[in-house]
FIZA-6225 format. One record per residue (C-alpha): x, z, y; residue in one letter. Coordinates in pm, whole numbers, plus 50000, padded with zeros to 5 digits. Layout:
// FIZA-6225
XZYa...
This chain:
// FIZA-6225
439202246063576m440602237563233t444042248263115d445162211963126q443962207863484t445802239463586t448972227363414d448872194063596v448182210563932r451032235263880d453402207463774h452962189264105w452952220264327t456092228964527r455322254264799t456792249265145g456602211165139t455742206965506l458502230565617g461122210765424r459892177865571i459872192265924d463412205465885a464772171465786v462782153566056l464292176966313t467792172066172e467332134366202l466262137366565g462502133166527h459782155066676d457832166866369p454682170666579e454682133866677h455472110666388v454362076866254t453872062465905p457062042465959d459092074066022i457582091165717l457762060865486a460652072665267s459072106665193v455332100465184e454942072964919h455272094564609l454612068464341h457152046764164s458622020164392g457682038664710g456582019165017l457341985264863k454861991664581t452212001464837t452871969765037q452801947064732d449631963564605q447881960964942a448681924164993q446601915764686r443461929764850l441121919365128s441241949065367l439881955465714g438191981065941p434941978865741e436631985365407t435852019165251r438692030165026v438922059064780l442522069464711d442582089164384i445642111264351g446492106464717c449422130964723g450452138665082i448582108065208g451302081965255g449432051865117p446242062465298a448142063465628r449732029765555y446352013565485l444692029765786a447522021066026a447951985065907n444421974565816f442131999565990g440452010265665c438282041265633q439832061965355i438872092065148h441762106864952g441482132164670v444232151064492d444302180164252l447062198364439t446072219264745p449682220364870e449772182464892m446352179865055i447202205965319e450512188565394t448772154765407g446082166565644q448672179165895i450792147565871l447692125965915t446732145166228e450272141966365r450112104266308c446832102266501g444882089066203l442422117366133s439532095666254d440172071165970k441342093865687i439752123265506t441892141465248l440392167665018q441102186164697v439392168464409g439652159664041d440222123463938a438082129663631r435082142363826d434692122064144l432292139564383a430962108064550f427652089264522p427362057764314d428582025264473a430262043064766s433492023164799f434701987464837d438131996064695v439392023664468v443152028364495w445262047764244c449022051364199q450782070163920n447902092863820v446632083863475t449872093963299m448462129663321n444932120063207i444232118062832p440652105262869d441242071263027k437782059162926v436092087463115g438342082063416f437572044863434l433862051563398a434042073663708g435922046963903v433372020763799h430512043163911r431772049064265v432692012464325l430211988464477k429311958264261p432131933364307g434391961364431g438101962464350i440081988564162f443851986164204t446222009164024s449812013763921t450152024863562e452802031463300f452342019362945s454442026062640t456961999162553g458641986662235p461872005962296g460942038562123g459982073862226e460242084162590m463092105162720i461942136662903f461722151063160p460232124363386v458472126963720m455042134463576w455962156363279a458712178663148y457682171862789d455162151762587a452392177862624s451482164662970m452202127562921s449452104062803f450572067662790l448922039462598d450112004962497t449391975362722e446791962262475d445021995862469q444971996762849m443501961862877r440811970962624a439922002462820q439431982763142f437311957262961d435161983962796a434572000863133a433111968863279g436071955563477f437301919863501r441101917363525i442311897563828r446031905463821e448261923563571w451831924063700i454941937463529n456611956263816y459261973863609t462411958063752d461451966264111e460882002664019v464182005663833i466011994364148d464062019564358w464742048564121l468462042164134k468392046464513q466642080164504m469692101464434g471912087664708k473292116964916p472962099065252d469212096165218n467722129865320k464082121865398l463012114765038t460392124964787t462762152064664q461372172964951l457992170964774v459012170664408f461902195364396g465642197264344d465562181263998d463972149264127t467112127964089a467572138463726m463952130663637r464172097563824a467302088563626k465422094463301n462562073263432g464922044563506a466492047263161r463062047162994n462232014563170m465651998763120e465412005862747e461781993562743k460472027362635r457992024362924t456641995363132i455271997763485y452311976763599w450431968063916i446831961763811i443981946864010v440521945463853v436991938363975e433781956463897r431821928663729a
């Protein structure tokens, strides 16, 4: 494991995640041992925009019980459970962080979805799956921590079937100047690797993808970030990300409001 990989894993690790979630579920009157994706929705979608981003991303795809999906950077499994519960997909999720995978496995079992979802520790830059294994590769808020986008996209292309779909949410740099840190994915510039929109488009093209949709989703995410710090909302991603979540989210909103960063939903096809 490289130093960079270790740094990224450590950045996203907060021990005791499941215990914090269970405590709030109990406080809210839920039985932690018997939950649903709907109950967990506000805490389990860890990417920008939360559940609404997942829903808007999913509606752009053709999904069903025969669809094999790879969720790269699956976190605690929220999007995987949403796709399995609503479309019946068979999903493999990989994430660099053991704490998140262990939490996600337990929550998936409690939701009764273990027959459709497999979550395992894995590296987005070294996908341990055979060629042409998946109909859809799904990715949300992962590449900000990956400097080698070309290598990452080559791996995605390899595991997709011909004609398969890759959908991702990505940040690019914007015209508004240097980013303000810390943000959700980095406390300083040493772990943040954003490109311009033009660079991103060129990377997808070079990897052999045909762009189907490229959607500026910034305004929706700004609205979502501003809701994160409200004191009456206890079952939130702060239970996963830590006590400074609201402060980092505020910086993220400011970066987008000042056009320092732009947030995209991207849908491309393996040509």
